[in-house]
VOPA-148451 format. One line per field, with one value per atom (N, C-alpha, C, CB): z, x, y; residue in three letters. Coordinates in Angstrom, 2 decimals, always signed. Each point is the difference from the previous one (the first is absolute). Glycine has a CB too. Layout:
N
w	[Z, ...];
u	[X, ...];
v	[Y, ...];
aa	[Ala, ...];
***
This chain:
81
w	[-21.33, +0.98, -0.69, +1.37, -0.74, -0.51, -0.05, +0.91, -1.88, -0.10, +1.20, -2.49, +3.06, +1.19, +1.20, -0.91, +1.02, +1.12, -0.10, +0.16, -1.34, -0.13, +0.25, -1.63, +1.39, +0.24, +1.50, -2.20, +2.95, +1.45, +0.66, -0.16, +0.60, +0.66, +1.50, -1.93, +2.56, +1.44, +0.70, -0.27, +1.26, +0.77, +0.89, -0.03, +0.44, +0.84, +1.28, -2.04, +3.08, +1.26, +0.70, -0.93, +1.32, +0.75, -0.84, +1.43, -2.74, -0.86, +0.06, -1.48, +2.07, +0.17, +1.17, -0.97, +1.84, +1.17, -0.39, +1.35, -2.34, -0.39, -0.58, -0.44, -0.53, -0.46, +1.09, -2.25, +3.15, +1.10, +0.92, -0.12, +0.42, +0.84, -0.69, +1.04, -2.34, -0.75, -0.03, -1.39, +1.31, +0.02, +1.35, -1.67, +2.74, +1.34, +0.21, +0.87, -1.37, +0.11, -0.81, +0.31, -1.52, -0.84, +0.67, -2.05, +2.67, +0.70, +1.16, -0.66, +1.42, +1.11, -0.50, +1.32, -2.40, -0.56, -0.53, -0.60, -0.11, -0.50, +1.16, -2.11, +3.13, +1.18, +0.72, +0.22, -0.10, +0.66, -0.81, +1.04, -2.36, -0.85, +0.05, -1.50, +1.49, +0.10, +1.33, -1.49, +2.56, +1.32, +0.03, +1.07, -1.65, +0.03, -0.83, +0.31, -1.40, -0.84, +0.68, -2.05, +2.77, +0.69, -0.66, +0.71, -0.11, -0.48, -1.15, +2.28, -2.59, -1.08, -1.38, +1.49, -1.61, -1.25, +0.25, -0.77, +0.05, +0.22, -1.05, +1.02, -0.57, -0.88, -0.12, +0.63, -0.53, +0.01, -1.27, +1.45, -2.57, -1.26, +0.06, -1.23, +1.96, +0.08, +0.78, -0.15, +1.01, +0.77, -0.90, +1.96, -3.17, -0.92, -0.55, -0.60, +0.50, -0.60, +0.75, -0.78, +2.10, +0.67, +0.00, +1.42, -1.45, -0.04, -1.34, +1.57, -2.65, -1.31, -0.14, -0.93, +1.45, -0.02, +0.80, -0.24, +1.39, +0.84, -0.69, +2.04, -2.76, -0.71, -1.06, +0.43, -1.15, -1.07, +0.51, -1.40, +2.41, +0.37, +1.29, -1.19, +2.02, +1.26, +0.01, +1.18, -1.41, +0.00, +0.42, +0.49, -0.75, +0.26, +1.49, -2.10, +2.91, +1.45, +0.62, +0.10, -0.45, +0.52, -0.51, +0.13, -1.37, -0.57, +0.73, -2.22, +2.60, +0.76, +1.38, -1.24, +1.88, +1.28, -0.13, +0.67, -1.73, -0.22, -0.28, -0.89, +0.20, -0.25, +1.29, -2.26, +3.13, +1.30, +0.84, -0.08, +0.07, +0.73, -0.58, +0.54, -1.84, -0.64, +0.48, -2.01, +2.15, +0.49, +1.43, -1.52, +2.33, +1.40, +0.06, +0.71, -1.50, -0.02, -0.52, -0.35, -0.72, -0.59, +0.99, -2.27, +2.89, +0.95, +1.24, -0.85, +1.34, +1.17, -0.26, +0.71, -1.88, -0.34, -0.13, -1.15, +0.55, -0.15, +1.35, -2.32, +3.20, +1.31, +0.91, -0.23, +0.10, +0.84, -0.52, +0.62, -1.90, -0.59, +0.37, -1.86];
u	[+19.69, -1.04, -1.16, +0.70, -1.19, -1.12, -1.25, +1.01, -1.89, -1.21, -0.91, +0.15, -0.16, -0.81, +0.56, -0.64, +1.96, +0.60, -0.22, +1.70, -1.73, -0.25, -1.46, +1.88, -2.76, -1.42, -0.31, -0.52, +1.20, -0.20, +1.18, -1.32, +1.09, +1.07, -0.17, +0.15, +0.79, -0.06, +0.58, +0.16, -0.88, +0.58, +1.14, -2.22, +3.06, +1.13, +0.01, +1.32, -0.73, +0.18, -1.30, +2.05, -2.19, -1.17, -1.27, +1.50, -1.36, -1.18, -0.75, +1.15, -0.55, -0.67, -0.98, +2.00, -1.88, -0.87, -1.45, +1.94, -2.16, -1.37, -0.73, +0.74, -0.16, -0.69, -0.18, +0.93, +0.04, -0.13, -1.15, +2.46, -2.57, -1.09, -1.35, +1.55, -1.62, -1.23, -0.41, +0.56, +0.41, -0.29, -0.56, +1.82, -1.26, -0.52, -1.40, +2.34, -2.59, -1.34, -1.00, +0.99, -0.61, -0.87, -0.29, +0.92, +0.08, -0.19, -0.98, +2.31, -2.17, -0.92, -1.42, +1.89, -2.02, -1.33, -0.65, +0.76, -0.01, -0.54, -0.36, +1.37, -0.53, -0.28, -1.26, +2.42, -2.61, -1.22, -1.24, +1.35, -1.28, -1.15, -0.30, +0.56, +0.48, -0.18, -0.64, +1.98, -1.57, -0.60, -1.45, +2.25, -2.54, -1.37, -0.95, +0.94, -0.47, -0.85, -0.29, +0.95, -0.01, -0.20, +0.77, -2.25, +2.16, +0.80, -0.65, +0.90, -2.14, -0.67, +0.45, -1.96, +2.35, +0.53, +1.46, -2.29, +3.18, +1.42, +0.56, +0.21, +0.62, +0.66, +1.49, -1.69, +2.03, +1.40, +0.74, -0.63, -0.08, +0.64, +0.49, -1.48, +0.77, +0.39, +1.28, -2.40, +2.77, +1.23, +1.24, -1.16, +1.02, +1.13, +0.40, -0.75, -0.19, +0.29, +1.10, -2.36, +2.26, +1.10, +1.31, -1.70, +1.61, +1.22, +0.71, -1.03, +0.28, +0.59, +0.57, -1.60, +0.89, +0.48, +1.30, -2.37, +2.40, +1.21, +1.16, -1.43, +1.16, +1.07, +0.62, -1.15, +0.32, +0.50, +0.72, -1.85, +1.30, +0.48, +0.80, -1.95, +1.88, +0.75, +1.12, -2.06, +1.72, +1.02, -0.55, +1.70, -0.91, -0.44, -0.16, +1.14, -0.25, -0.06, -1.25, +2.51, -2.82, -1.21, -1.25, +1.20, -1.16, -1.15, -0.25, +0.46, +0.60, -0.16, -0.57, +1.93, -1.43, -0.55, -1.48, +2.27, -2.62, -1.40, -0.87, +0.78, -0.24, -0.77, -0.29, +1.05, -0.06, -0.22, -0.99, +2.33, -2.19, -0.94, -1.41, +1.88, -1.99, -1.31, -0.70, +0.85, -0.09, -0.58, -0.48, +1.50, -0.73, -0.39, -1.26, +2.41, -2.47, -1.18, -1.22, +1.49, -1.31, -1.10, -0.56, +1.01, -0.13, -0.46, -0.59, +1.74, -1.13, -0.54, -1.37, +2.31, -2.50, -1.31, -1.06, +1.14, -0.78, -0.98, -0.33, +0.86, +0.11, -0.26, -0.80, +2.12, -1.91, -0.75, -1.40, +2.16, -2.40, -1.33, -1.03, +1.13];
v	[+4.66, -0.26, -0.71, +2.03, -3.02, -0.77, +0.88, -2.13, +1.89, +0.81, -0.20, -0.13, -1.08, -0.25, +0.74, -2.23, +2.29, +0.70, +1.50, -1.80, +2.34, +1.43, +0.33, +0.15, -1.11, +0.23, +0.02, -1.10, +0.25, -0.06, +0.70, -2.18, +3.39, +0.76, -0.15, +1.65, -2.32, -0.18, +1.21, -2.49, +3.01, +1.10, -0.50, +1.18, -0.28, -0.39, +0.81, -0.64, +0.06, +0.70, +0.31, +0.95, +0.32, +0.42, +0.02, +1.35, -1.37, -0.01, -1.32, +1.62, -2.65, -1.28, +0.03, -1.13, +2.11, +0.06, +0.28, +0.79, +0.05, +0.34, -1.22, +2.37, -3.10, -1.20, -1.05, +0.44, -0.57, -0.96, +0.39, -0.48, +1.75, +0.49, -0.20, +1.69, -1.42, -0.20, -1.47, +2.00, -2.89, -1.44, -0.42, -0.39, +0.91, -0.32, +0.55, +0.00, +1.21, +0.58, -0.83, +2.31, -2.71, -0.82, -1.34, +1.11, -1.70, -1.27, +0.16, -0.70, +1.76, +0.26, +0.23, +0.98, -0.25, +0.29, -1.28, +2.32, -3.14, -1.26, -0.92, +0.23, -0.27, -0.82, +0.44, -0.40, +1.71, +0.50, -0.32, +1.84, -1.66, -0.31, -1.49, +1.94, -2.76, -1.45, -0.38, -0.34, +0.99, -0.25, +0.45, +0.27, +0.90, +0.54, -0.86, +2.30, -2.86, -0.84, -1.33, +1.09, -1.61, -1.28, -1.12, +0.78, -1.96, -1.12, -0.75, -0.20, +0.48, -0.73, +0.46, -0.30, +1.56, +0.53, +0.37, +0.87, -1.50, +0.22, +0.96, -2.28, +3.19, +0.95, -0.32, +1.74, -3.02, -0.40, +0.43, -1.92, +2.00, +0.38, +1.45, -1.63, +2.48, +1.42, +0.22, +0.57, -1.52, +0.15, -0.06, -1.04, +0.51, -0.11, +1.37, -2.31, +3.24, +1.31, +0.77, +0.06, +0.14, +0.70, -0.78, +1.08, -2.41, -0.81, +0.19, -1.68, +1.68, +0.23, +1.40, -1.63, +2.61, +1.38, +0.12, +0.84, -1.51, +0.04, -0.69, +0.02, -1.10, -0.69, +0.90, -2.18, +2.90, +0.86, +1.24, -0.83, +1.48, +1.33, +0.08, +0.82, -1.85, +0.05, -1.02, +0.78, -2.05, -1.03, -1.34, +1.73, -2.75, -1.37, -0.29, -0.68, +1.16, -0.29, +0.60, -0.06, +1.30, +0.63, -0.72, +2.21, -2.68, -0.71, -1.32, +1.05, -1.76, -1.23, +0.31, -1.06, +2.13, +0.42, +0.35, +0.86, -0.16, +0.40, -1.22, +2.22, -3.22, -1.22, -0.75, -0.16, +0.07, -0.66, +0.80, -0.95, +2.26, +0.86, -0.11, +1.57, -1.74, -0.16, -1.27, +1.24, -2.32, -1.24, +0.17, -1.32, +2.01, +0.23, +0.86, -0.17, +1.22, +0.88, -0.76, +2.02, -2.78, -0.76, -1.02, +0.32, -1.09, -1.02, +0.64, -1.58, +2.66, +0.68, +0.58, +0.52, +0.07, +0.55, -1.07, +1.85, -2.98, -1.08, -0.65, -0.41, +0.30, -0.61, +0.92, -1.30, +2.61, +0.95, +0.26, +1.04, -1.27, +0.28, -1.02, +1.10];
aa	[Met, Met, Met, Met, Asn, Asn, Asn, Asn, Ser, Ser, Ser, Ser, Met, Met, Met, Met, Gln, Gln, Gln, Gln, Ser, Ser, Ser, Ser, Trp, Trp, Trp, Trp, Ile, Ile, Ile, Ile, Ala, Ala, Ala, Ala, Arg, Arg, Arg, Arg, Pro, Pro, Pro, Pro, Ser, Ser, Ser, Ser, Gly, Gly, Gly, Gly, Lys, Lys, Lys, Lys, Lys, Lys, Lys, Lys, Lys, Lys, Lys, Lys, Leu, Leu, Leu, Leu, Ile, Ile, Ile, Ile, Pro, Pro, Pro, Pro, Ala, Ala, Ala, Ala, Phe, Phe, Phe, Phe, Leu, Leu, Leu, Leu, Cys, Cys, Cys, Cys, Leu, Leu, Leu, Leu, Ile, Ile, Ile, Ile, Ala, Ala, Ala, Ala, Leu, Leu, Leu, Leu, Cys, Cys, Cys, Cys, Leu, Leu, Leu, Leu, Ile, Ile, Ile, Ile, Gly, Gly, Gly, Gly, Tyr, Tyr, Tyr, Tyr, Ile, Ile, Ile, Ile, Asp, Asp, Asp, Asp, Tyr, Tyr, Tyr, Tyr, Ala, Ala, Ala, Ala, Ile, Ile, Ile, Ile, Gly, Gly, Gly, Gly, Tyr, Tyr, Tyr, Tyr, Arg, Arg, Arg, Arg, Ile, Ile, Ile, Ile, Ser, Ser, Ser, Ser, Leu, Leu, Leu, Leu, Ile, Ile, Ile, Ile, Val, Val, Val, Val, Leu, Leu, Leu, Leu, Tyr, Tyr, Tyr, Tyr, Val, Val, Val, Val, Leu, Leu, Leu, Leu, Pro, Pro, Pro, Pro, Ile, Ile, Ile, Ile, Gly, Gly, Gly, Gly, Phe, Phe, Phe, Phe, Ala, Ala, Ala, Ala, Thr, Thr, Thr, Thr, Leu, Leu, Leu, Leu, Tyr, Tyr, Tyr, Tyr, Val, Val, Val, Val, Gly, Gly, Gly, Gly, Arg, Arg, Arg, Arg, Ile, Ile, Ile, Ile, Phe, Phe, Phe, Phe, Ala, Ala, Ala, Ala, Val, Val, Val, Val, Phe, Phe, Phe, Phe, Leu, Leu, Leu, Leu, Ala, Ala, Ala, Ala, Ile, Ile, Ile, Ile, Leu, Leu, Leu, Leu, Ser, Ser, Ser, Ser, Val, Val, Val, Val, Val, Val, Val, Val, Val, Val, Val, Val, Trp, Trp, Trp, Trp, Met, Met, Met, Met, Gly, Gly, Gly, Gly, Gly, Gly, Gly, Gly, Asp, Asp, Asp, Asp, Leu, Leu, Leu, Leu, Met, Met, Met, Met, Ala, Ala, Ala, Ala];
***
């Protein structure tokens, strides 16, 4: 086993639900803070954190879904602010 693979232990099965839920909560929290701050200050860099976490602990497909959802949340927050 590669040393990098042993360092990053991916959960399997139902254990992926908790990191996925945490990523969605983090995305909602970042989106709300971005909306509350307004469109003049962008927090677009912070949206990468849950996407990276999802890539490591949940999987690539969920990370792509989260990235698309992040763009929707980011644009929606900026347009509503």
